C-alpha positions as CSV (number, residue, x, y, z in Angstrom):
1,M,72.8,97.5,89.1
2,N,75.3,94.9,87.8
3,R,77.4,94.2,90.8
4,R,79.2,91.3,89.1
5,H,80.5,93.2,86.0
6,F,84.2,92.3,85.4
7,L,86.1,95.6,84.9
8,L,88.3,94.7,81.9
9,C,90.0,97.8,80.5
10,A,89.9,96.4,77.0
11,T,86.2,95.9,77.0
12,A,85.6,99.2,78.7
13,G,87.2,100.8,75.8
14,A,89.6,103.0,77.8
15,A,92.4,103.0,80.3
16,F,92.0,104.3,83.8
17,G,90.8,107.9,83.7
18,G,89.1,107.3,80.4
19,V,86.0,105.6,81.7
20,P,83.1,107.9,80.9
21,A,81.4,109.5,83.9
22,L,77.7,109.2,84.2
23,A,75.8,112.4,83.5
24,R,73.6,112.4,86.6
25,S,72.3,115.1,88.8
26,A,73.2,115.3,92.5
27,D,70.9,113.6,95.0
28,A,71.0,116.7,97.3
29,S,72.8,119.9,97.9
30,L,74.5,121.4,100.9
31,S,74.0,125.1,101.0
32,T,74.2,126.1,104.6
33,P,77.2,128.3,105.3
34,M,79.7,126.6,107.6
35,S,83.0,128.2,108.7
36,P,85.6,125.5,108.2
37,P,86.1,123.7,111.6
38,E,89.6,123.2,112.8
39,W,89.4,119.5,112.2
40,A,88.5,120.2,108.5
41,L,91.4,122.4,107.9
42,L,93.8,120.0,109.6
43,Q,92.4,117.1,107.6
44,R,93.1,118.9,104.3
45,E,96.5,119.8,105.5
46,V,97.3,116.2,106.4
47,L,96.3,115.1,102.9
48,R,98.5,117.8,101.3
49,V,101.5,117.4,103.5
50,E,101.6,113.6,103.4
51,S,101.3,113.7,99.6
52,E,104.4,115.9,99.4
53,A,106.2,113.8,101.9
54,V,105.6,110.6,100.0
55,A,107.1,112.2,96.9
56,T,110.2,113.3,98.9
57,F,110.6,109.8,100.3
58,Y,110.2,108.2,96.9
59,N,112.7,110.5,95.2
60,R,115.2,109.8,98.0
61,Y,115.0,106.1,98.1
62,F,113.8,104.8,94.7
63,D,115.7,105.1,91.4
64,E,114.3,105.9,88.0
65,R,113.3,102.3,87.4
66,G,111.2,102.2,90.6
67,Y,113.9,100.0,92.3
68,F,114.2,100.4,96.1
69,Q,117.8,101.3,96.9
70,C,119.0,98.8,99.4
71,F,121.3,95.8,99.9
72,E,119.1,93.1,98.2
73,R,118.7,89.9,100.1
74,W,116.3,87.0,100.5
75,G,115.2,86.4,104.0
76,A,112.4,86.7,106.5
77,N,114.2,89.6,108.2
78,D,114.8,91.8,105.2
79,G,113.6,90.3,102.0
80,P,111.5,91.5,99.0
81,D,108.4,92.0,101.1
82,D,110.2,94.7,103.1
83,A,111.2,96.6,100.0
84,I,107.7,97.2,98.9
85,E,106.5,97.7,102.4
86,N,108.2,101.1,102.3
87,C,105.1,102.2,100.3
88,N,102.6,100.8,102.9
89,D,99.5,103.0,103.2
90,W,100.2,105.0,100.1
91,P,97.1,103.3,98.4
92,H,95.1,104.4,101.5
93,L,96.4,107.9,101.2
94,H,95.4,108.3,97.6
95,A,92.0,106.6,98.0
96,L,91.2,109.1,100.8
97,G,92.0,112.1,98.6
98,G,95.8,112.4,98.4
99,S,97.5,113.7,95.4
100,D,97.5,111.8,92.1
101,T,101.2,111.8,92.4
102,V,100.9,109.3,95.2
103,L,99.1,106.8,92.9
104,D,101.7,107.3,90.3
105,L,104.6,106.7,92.7
106,Y,103.3,103.6,94.4
107,T,102.5,102.1,91.0
108,R,106.0,102.8,89.8
109,A,107.4,101.3,93.0
110,W,105.3,98.2,92.7
111,E,106.3,97.6,89.1
112,G,109.9,98.4,89.9
113,H,110.1,96.0,92.8
114,L,108.7,93.2,90.7
115,K,111.5,93.6,88.2
116,Q,114.1,94.1,90.9
117,Y,113.4,90.9,92.8
118,T,112.7,88.8,89.7
119,A,116.2,89.6,88.7
120,A,117.7,89.3,92.2
121,R,119.1,85.8,92.9
122,T,120.5,83.9,95.8
123,V,123.6,81.8,95.7
124,E,123.1,79.3,98.5
125,T,119.4,79.6,99.4
126,P,117.6,77.1,97.2
127,A,114.3,79.0,96.7
128,G,115.8,82.1,95.1
129,R,118.6,80.8,92.9
130,D,116.6,81.4,89.8
131,G,115.1,84.7,91.0
132,M,113.3,85.6,94.2
133,Y,110.1,86.3,92.3
134,Y,108.6,84.1,89.6
135,R,105.6,85.1,87.6
136,E,105.7,88.3,89.6
137,F,105.1,86.6,92.9
138,P,107.5,85.3,95.6
139,V,108.7,81.8,94.7
140,M,108.2,80.5,98.3
141,N,107.5,82.2,101.6
142,D,105.3,82.0,104.7
143,W,102.1,83.9,104.9
144,Q,103.3,86.3,107.6
145,H,105.7,87.7,105.1
146,L,103.7,87.1,101.9
147,S,100.9,89.1,103.5
148,E,103.2,91.9,104.4
149,G,104.6,92.0,100.9
150,L,101.0,92.3,99.5
151,S,100.0,95.2,101.7
152,V,100.3,97.6,98.7
153,F,99.0,95.3,96.0
154,N,95.9,94.2,97.9
155,L,94.7,97.8,98.1
156,M,95.7,99.0,94.6
157,G,92.2,98.2,93.3
158,L,90.8,101.0,95.5
159,S,92.1,103.7,93.1
160,N,92.8,101.8,89.9
161,P,90.8,98.6,89.4
162,Y,90.9,99.3,85.6
163,D,94.6,98.7,85.3
164,P,94.9,95.5,83.1
165,R,98.1,94.5,84.9
166,F,96.4,94.6,88.2
167,Q,93.5,92.6,86.9
168,A,95.7,89.9,85.4
169,R,97.8,89.6,88.5
170,V,94.8,89.3,90.8
171,R,93.6,86.3,88.8
172,R,97.1,84.8,88.5
173,F,97.9,85.2,92.2
174,S,94.6,83.8,93.3
175,G,95.1,80.8,91.0
176,F,98.2,79.9,93.0
177,Y,95.9,79.3,96.0
178,T,92.6,78.2,94.7
179,G,93.9,75.1,93.0
180,E,93.3,76.4,89.5
181,D,97.0,76.7,88.6
182,P,98.5,73.2,88.3
183,T,102.1,74.6,88.2
184,A,101.6,75.9,91.8
185,P,99.9,73.0,93.7
186,N,99.5,74.8,97.0
187,Y,95.9,73.8,97.6
188,D,94.4,70.4,98.2
189,R,90.7,70.7,97.1
190,N,89.6,67.5,98.6
191,R,91.0,68.1,102.1
192,R,90.6,71.9,101.9
193,I,94.1,72.6,103.0
194,I,97.0,74.7,101.9
195,R,99.7,72.1,102.0
196,S,102.5,74.0,103.6
197,M,103.3,77.1,105.6
198,I,105.8,78.1,102.9
199,T,104.2,78.4,99.5
200,G,104.4,80.6,96.4
201,S,104.4,80.8,92.7
202,K,106.5,77.6,92.5
203,G,104.3,75.6,94.8
204,P,104.6,74.4,98.4
205,M,107.7,73.4,100.4
206,L,107.0,69.9,101.4
207,R,110.2,69.2,103.5
208,K,111.4,70.5,106.8
209,A,112.6,74.1,106.4
210,T,116.2,75.0,107.3
211,P,117.6,78.1,108.9
212,L,119.1,79.0,105.5
213,D,115.6,78.9,103.9
214,W,114.5,81.6,106.4
215,A,117.7,83.7,106.8
216,G,119.0,83.8,103.3
217,D,122.5,83.8,102.0
218,P,125.5,84.5,104.3
219,F,126.4,88.2,104.7
220,D,128.1,90.4,107.3
221,P,125.4,92.2,109.3
222,T,128.0,94.6,110.8
223,G,126.9,98.2,110.1
224,F,123.3,97.3,109.1
225,F,120.2,97.9,111.2
226,M,119.1,94.4,112.3
227,E,115.5,94.2,113.5
228,H,116.2,91.3,115.9
229,G,119.6,92.7,117.2
230,E,121.9,90.1,115.5
231,S,125.5,91.0,115.3
232,T,126.7,88.0,113.2
233,Y,125.3,85.9,110.4
234,Q,125.4,82.9,112.6
235,E,123.0,84.6,115.0
236,T,120.7,85.3,112.1
237,L,120.8,81.6,111.3
238,D,120.3,80.7,114.9
239,H,117.2,82.9,115.1
240,Y,115.6,80.4,112.8
241,A,117.0,77.2,114.2
242,E,113.6,76.0,115.4
243,Y,111.7,77.2,112.3
244,T,111.6,73.8,110.8
245,D,108.1,72.4,111.0
246,I,106.2,74.0,108.1
247,V,104.6,71.1,106.2
248,G,100.8,71.1,106.5
249,D,98.2,73.8,106.9
250,S,98.3,76.7,109.3
251,P,95.8,79.5,110.2
252,L,98.4,82.0,108.8
253,N,97.6,80.6,105.3
254,L,94.1,82.0,105.7
255,Q,95.5,85.3,104.7
256,A,95.5,84.1,101.1
257,T,91.7,85.0,101.2
258,S,92.6,88.6,100.7
259,L,94.0,87.8,97.2
260,V,90.9,85.8,96.3
261,M,88.6,88.5,97.7
262,N,90.1,90.9,95.2
263,A,89.5,88.4,92.4
264,Y,85.9,88.2,93.4
265,M,85.5,91.9,93.8
266,L,86.8,92.4,90.3
267,S,84.9,89.7,88.5
268,G,82.0,88.7,90.7
269,E,82.7,85.1,89.7
270,R,81.1,82.6,92.1
271,K,84.1,80.3,92.1
272,Y,86.1,82.8,94.1
273,R,83.4,83.3,96.7
274,D,82.9,79.6,97.0
275,W,86.6,79.0,97.6
276,I,86.7,81.6,100.4
277,T,83.7,80.2,102.2
278,S,84.7,76.6,101.7
279,Y,88.2,77.1,103.0
280,L,87.0,79.2,106.0
281,D,84.2,76.7,106.7
282,A,86.8,74.0,106.9
283,W,88.7,75.9,109.6
284,I,85.5,76.6,111.5
285,D,84.8,72.9,111.6
286,R,88.4,72.2,112.8
287,A,88.0,74.8,115.6
288,R,84.7,73.2,116.7
289,K,86.4,69.7,116.8
290,N,89.3,71.2,118.7
291,G,87.5,72.6,121.7
292,H,86.6,75.8,119.8
293,V,90.3,76.8,119.4
294,L,91.8,77.1,115.9
295,P,94.5,74.4,115.6
296,S,97.8,75.7,114.3
297,Y,98.7,72.4,112.6
298,V,96.7,70.3,110.2
299,D,98.7,67.6,108.4
300,L,98.7,66.6,104.7
301,K,95.9,64.1,105.3
302,G,93.7,66.8,106.9
303,R,94.2,65.5,110.4
304,I,94.2,68.1,113.2
305,G,97.6,67.9,114.8
306,G,98.7,65.0,112.6
307,P,99.2,61.4,114.0
308,R,100.5,62.8,117.3
309,K,97.4,65.0,117.7
310,A,99.8,68.0,118.4
311,W,97.2,70.6,117.3
312,W,99.4,73.3,118.8
313,G,102.4,72.5,116.5
314,N,104.0,74.2,113.5
315,V,106.0,77.3,113.2
316,Y,104.1,80.4,114.5
317,G,101.7,78.0,116.2
318,W,100.2,78.0,119.7
319,G,103.3,76.2,121.1
320,F,105.9,78.1,119.1
321,S,108.4,79.6,121.6
322,P,111.8,79.4,120.1
323,V,115.1,80.6,121.7
324,D,116.2,84.1,120.8
325,P,119.9,83.8,120.2
326,V,120.6,87.4,121.1
327,T,119.0,87.1,124.6
328,G,119.2,83.4,125.1
329,K,115.5,83.4,126.2
330,R,112.5,81.7,124.7
331,E,110.0,84.1,123.1
332,D,106.4,83.4,122.5
333,R,105.7,83.8,118.7
334,N,102.2,82.6,118.3
335,R,100.9,84.2,115.1
336,V,97.5,82.5,115.0
337,P,95.7,85.8,115.8
338,R,96.8,87.1,112.4
339,A,94.3,84.8,110.8
340,I,91.5,87.2,112.0
341,V,91.8,89.0,108.6
342,A,90.3,86.0,106.8
343,F,87.3,85.9,109.1
344,L,86.8,89.6,108.6
345,N,87.0,89.0,104.8
346,A,84.4,86.3,105.0
347,Y,82.1,88.6,107.0
348,L,82.6,91.4,104.5
349,L,81.7,88.9,101.7
350,T,78.7,87.3,103.3
351,G,77.6,89.1,106.4
352,G,77.5,85.6,108.0
353,D,77.9,85.8,111.8
354,K,79.5,82.4,112.0
355,Y,82.7,83.9,110.8
356,L,82.8,86.1,113.9
357,Q,81.3,83.5,116.2
358,V,84.2,81.2,115.8
359,W,86.4,84.0,117.2
360,R,84.1,84.6,120.1
361,D,84.1,80.9,120.9
362,Q,87.9,80.8,120.8
363,T,88.1,83.7,123.2
364,D,85.7,82.0,125.6
365,A,87.6,78.8,125.5
366,I,90.9,80.6,126.3
367,N,89.4,82.7,129.1
368,A,88.0,79.5,130.6
369,Q,91.6,78.5,131.3
370,S,92.4,81.7,133.2
371,K,93.9,81.5,136.7
372,T,95.0,83.9,139.4
373,I,98.7,84.6,139.6
374,D,100.0,86.8,142.4
375,G,96.5,88.0,143.1
376,V,95.8,89.0,139.4
377,L,93.5,87.0,137.1
378,C,95.5,86.1,134.0
379,A,94.6,84.4,130.7
380,P,96.9,82.2,128.6
381,T,98.2,83.0,125.1
382,M,100.1,79.8,124.3
383,Y,99.6,76.0,124.4
384,G,102.1,73.2,124.4
385,P,102.6,69.6,125.5
386,D,102.1,70.6,129.1
387,G,99.0,72.6,128.4
388,W,98.3,76.3,128.5
389,Y,101.1,78.8,129.2
390,G,102.1,82.4,128.4
391,F,99.7,83.9,130.9
392,K,99.1,87.6,130.7
393,P,97.2,89.9,133.1
394,G,93.5,90.4,132.3
395,P,91.1,88.5,130.1
396,Y,92.0,87.3,126.6
397,R,90.6,90.0,124.3
398,T,92.8,89.6,121.2
399,N,91.0,91.0,118.1
400,G,87.9,91.7,120.2
401,L,87.7,95.3,118.9
402,D,87.8,94.1,115.3
403,I,84.9,91.7,116.0
404,W,82.9,94.5,117.6
405,Y,83.6,96.9,114.7
406,M,82.2,94.4,112.2
407,S,79.2,93.2,114.2
408,M,78.3,96.4,116.1
409,R,76.8,94.2,118.8
410,D,76.6,95.5,122.4
411,D,77.9,92.1,123.7
412,D,80.9,92.3,121.5
413,Y,81.6,95.8,122.7
414,A,81.5,94.6,126.3
415,R,84.0,91.9,125.5
416,A,86.5,94.2,123.7
417,D,89.2,96.5,124.9
418,T,87.4,99.8,124.2
419,D,89.7,102.3,125.7
420,H,91.0,103.4,122.3
421,P,90.6,107.2,121.9
422,W,88.7,106.9,118.6
423,V,86.2,104.4,120.1
424,Q,85.8,106.7,123.1
425,Y,85.1,109.5,120.6
426,L,82.4,107.5,118.9
427,A,80.9,106.9,122.4
428,G,80.7,110.7,123.0
429,K,83.4,110.6,125.6
430,N,86.4,112.2,123.8
431,P,85.2,115.2,121.8
432,T,88.7,116.6,121.2
433,Y,89.9,113.4,119.4
434,P,89.6,114.7,115.8
435,V,91.8,117.7,116.3
436,T,94.2,115.9,118.7
437,A,94.6,113.0,116.3
438,L,95.2,115.1,113.2
439,R,97.7,117.3,115.0
440,T,99.5,114.2,116.2
441,T,99.5,112.9,112.7
442,L,101.1,116.1,111.4
443,D,103.7,116.0,114.1
444,S,104.5,112.3,113.3
445,V,105.1,113.3,109.6
446,R,107.3,116.1,110.7
447,Q,109.4,113.8,112.9
448,K,109.7,111.2,110.2
449,M,110.8,113.8,107.6
450,D,113.3,115.3,110.0
451,A,114.8,111.9,110.7
452,L,114.8,111.2,106.9
453,S,116.7,114.4,106.3
454,K,119.4,113.2,108.7
455,D,119.7,109.7,107.4
456,T,123.2,108.9,106.3
457,T,122.7,105.3,105.0
458,T,123.4,104.4,101.4
459,K,122.2,101.7,99.1
460,D,125.0,99.4,100.2
461,T,124.6,100.1,103.9
462,R,120.8,99.6,104.5
463,L,118.6,96.5,104.3
464,A,115.1,96.6,102.9
465,D,113.5,97.1,106.3
466,A,115.7,99.9,107.6
467,L,113.6,102.8,106.4
468,L,110.1,101.5,107.3
469,K,110.1,103.9,110.2
470,F,110.5,106.9,107.9
471,N,107.4,106.1,105.7
472,P,105.4,109.4,106.0
473,A,102.0,107.9,105.1
474,V,100.3,108.1,108.5
475,V,96.7,107.2,107.8
476,T,95.1,105.7,110.9
477,A,93.4,108.8,112.1
478,L,92.3,109.7,108.6
479,L,90.7,106.3,108.2
480,H,88.9,106.6,111.5
481,L,87.7,110.1,111.0
482,M,86.9,110.2,107.3
483,C,85.6,106.8,106.6
484,G,84.6,105.3,110.0
485,A,87.2,102.6,109.1
486,I,89.5,100.5,111.1
487,H,93.2,100.2,110.3
488,I,94.0,96.6,111.1
489,A,97.5,96.9,109.5
490,R,98.6,99.1,112.4
491,P,98.8,98.0,116.1
492,T,97.9,101.5,117.1
493,W,94.3,100.7,116.1
494,S,94.1,98.4,119.1
495,K,96.6,97.2,121.6
496,T,94.9,93.7,121.5
497,S,95.1,93.4,117.7
498,P,98.4,92.2,116.2
499,S,99.9,94.1,113.3
500,Q,98.5,92.7,110.1
501,G,99.9,92.8,106.6
502,G,97.9,92.6,103.4
503,A,94.5,93.5,105.0
504,L,91.7,94.9,102.9
505,L,89.7,98.1,103.7
506,Y,87.0,97.7,106.3
507,A,85.1,100.9,106.2
508,R,81.6,102.4,106.8
509,L,81.9,105.0,104.1
510,R,84.1,105.8,101.2
511,Y,84.3,108.8,98.9
512,F,84.8,109.5,95.1
513,D,85.2,112.6,93.0
514,P,82.7,112.2,90.2
515,V,84.1,115.3,88.4
516,R,87.7,114.1,88.2
517,R,86.6,110.5,88.1
518,R,88.9,109.3,90.8
519,A,88.8,107.8,94.3
520,G,88.9,110.0,97.3
521,L,87.4,113.3,98.5
522,P,87.4,116.1,96.0
523,E,89.8,119.0,96.7
524,D,88.8,121.2,99.6
525,V,86.2,118.8,101.0
526,A,86.6,117.4,104.5
527,A,84.6,114.6,106.1
528,L,84.1,113.6,109.7
529,V,82.3,110.4,110.9
530,S,81.1,111.1,114.4
531,A,78.8,108.2,115.2
532,L,78.5,104.5,114.1
533,S,75.8,101.9,114.9
534,D,74.5,98.8,113.3
535,T,71.9,100.8,111.4
536,A,73.2,104.4,111.2
537,T,76.1,106.6,110.5
538,T,76.5,110.3,111.3
539,L,78.7,112.3,108.9
540,T,79.7,116.0,108.7
541,L,80.8,117.2,105.2
542,V,82.2,120.7,104.6
543,N,83.5,122.5,101.5
544,T,86.4,124.6,102.9
545,H,86.8,126.6,99.6
546,P,85.2,130.0,99.9
547,F,84.1,130.4,96.3
548,R,84.3,127.1,94.4
549,P,81.5,124.5,94.6
550,R,82.4,120.8,94.9
551,R,80.6,117.5,94.1
552,V,81.2,114.3,96.1
553,T,79.9,110.8,95.8
554,I,79.6,108.9,99.1
555,Q,79.6,105.1,99.0
556,A,78.2,102.8,101.6
557,G,81.1,100.6,102.6
558,G,84.6,100.4,101.5
559,Y,83.5,98.1,98.6
560,G,79.8,99.1,98.3
561,E,78.8,96.3,100.6
562,H,76.3,98.3,102.6
563,Q,73.0,99.9,101.4
564,F,71.7,103.4,102.3
565,T,68.0,103.3,103.3
566,G,67.6,106.9,104.3
567,M,69.3,110.3,104.6
568,T,68.4,113.1,106.9
569,L,69.9,116.5,105.9
570,A,68.7,119.9,107.1
571,Q,65.9,118.3,109.0
572,K,64.6,116.7,105.9
573,T,64.6,112.8,105.7
574,T,64.7,111.2,102.3
575,A,64.2,107.5,101.7
576,L,67.0,105.8,99.8
577,N,67.7,102.3,98.3
578,T,71.2,102.6,97.0
579,N,74.8,102.2,98.0
580,Q,75.9,105.6,96.7
581,V,74.8,109.2,97.1
582,T,76.1,112.2,95.2
583,L,76.0,115.6,96.9
584,D,76.7,119.1,95.7
585,L,78.5,121.4,98.2
586,A,78.1,125.1,97.8
587,P,81.2,127.2,98.5
588,G,82.0,127.5,102.2
589,C,79.0,125.3,103.1
590,G,78.6,122.1,105.1
591,A,76.2,120.1,107.2
592,E,75.7,117.1,109.4
593,I,74.1,114.2,107.6
594,H,72.5,111.2,109.2
595,F,72.4,108.0,107.1
596,T,70.4,104.9,107.9
597,H,71.5,101.7,106.2
598,Q,71.6,98.0,106.0
599,R,75.1,96.5,106.3
600,H,76.7,93.7,104.4
601,V,73.7,93.2,102.0
602,N,75.5,93.9,98.7
603,A,78.2,91.9,97.0
604,P,81.5,93.8,97.6
605,T,83.0,95.3,94.4
606,L,86.0,97.3,93.3
607,S,84.0,99.0,90.5
608,H,83.7,102.8,90.9
609,P,80.3,104.4,91.3
610,W,80.1,105.7,87.7
611,D,80.2,102.0,86.5
612,R,77.2,101.1,88.6
613,A,74.3,103.0,87.1
């Protein structure tokens, strides 16, 4: 099995959809009649309805060029990243089994927004005067917003890794951050730092940022939806009055690893793997030297906290509590926890526990500073010149559920906030979750589409972020139930996990249709993961069609990173040594399947199963 084969369309001899499928027989057949359970019918209905809703949303808010119809601006509030975020989770939806129309529409939107914001220019804001995008990437932005703007792109390889445009962009974008592209000198190889919080295709910003850099050109916000409640442009500027310290490295920059992960998963080239582990290892060393807490500021000489040793500094750092001009109060805006995605990436890549241990050690260090306030034990969330502050009731458990999901260790489960209904379902304590979650999903889509039908905004009266609440792709429950996957992009996955843009897919299982040669469950097939452990996964598959057979390929891991070692079906156990299994499902039949496996033992790849004979 060549797990490091680079999937170039030209050398494959065909575009996506033209890669020849392997003529292979199924590994097993499901022939036991099963009346379709309620969860199965609901799951298929969710995939159908959301696919239709996505098309309605697209036709309402995008034009024939794929341009998002909004008042175009540069800014952290409502810039280019928000425009393409209107298609968030559409790649998930298609990769789960949604309509091929979904793939077509988010591809058109991605291509359209690249042209749209390459042509869009600022007047006063320096970064965007020659175009907000350069070489199809933001000219300069911080990694909170860069990652959000890459939420669609970073998952496009799930369904279409063969698109030569995607492949070229993955390499080019990665080159902006690995030090390979001299025209974008964002990375210092010697010191293993990304040189600024604000970086992009034109390199790093190596001066203090101004409110204009963040807020964009003057405009009248009257009549627009403003996320932070500003009523004047001056308030928009004032929101960013303290967003000045951006030179030097920040944990937020670790989110660049998702770009480089895609480059590795396409090519298998060692240089990408080495960059990820080298950069992460540098941050692990910094945390160790800083009392096991990731510093939020590393200067251009690689010094933690710079000459003043203010390790908590920088915008979005441990000590970042700027004044909100609307309320007049200081708000804690520590974004260091968003760096968790990089450590999950490194664990996905290597299976190395040190990438999770650094997070455990940080949690322990923070909890060691807990104190009792009004009779309640509270843990801090912020740190400044006067020490720890921002105390919240209870222990510090941020990202604890994510760590447990990756490790499957009992001690991590004990440290996490495990009252999420899906986690309780996996523990056997919430048996109604599949039906309840899918019905809730359908109701959410109904509410979103009802609100969309009553929307009276026009292109000139809405900013790029005004319609995010209407996006009808609601995939969290689908990811949980179908793939045994977490959805780190959505805070509903865990109340102790921050919303995270640009995250990859962290999944136990993934599905492909070997007949139609596409990602996702075949038509009429439904899947339910009901138990997860370090070494085993329990799955129920059912073909809901009463007279048509279906064939499905099940992959171990979102990117083939796991390896099946055994399969128990109809009381028969078969030894396996593969990361993919193909099953035939007779009409109206289904079964519970128990897989045993080894996790994180294969190099993750974007290649589809028929390319891995």
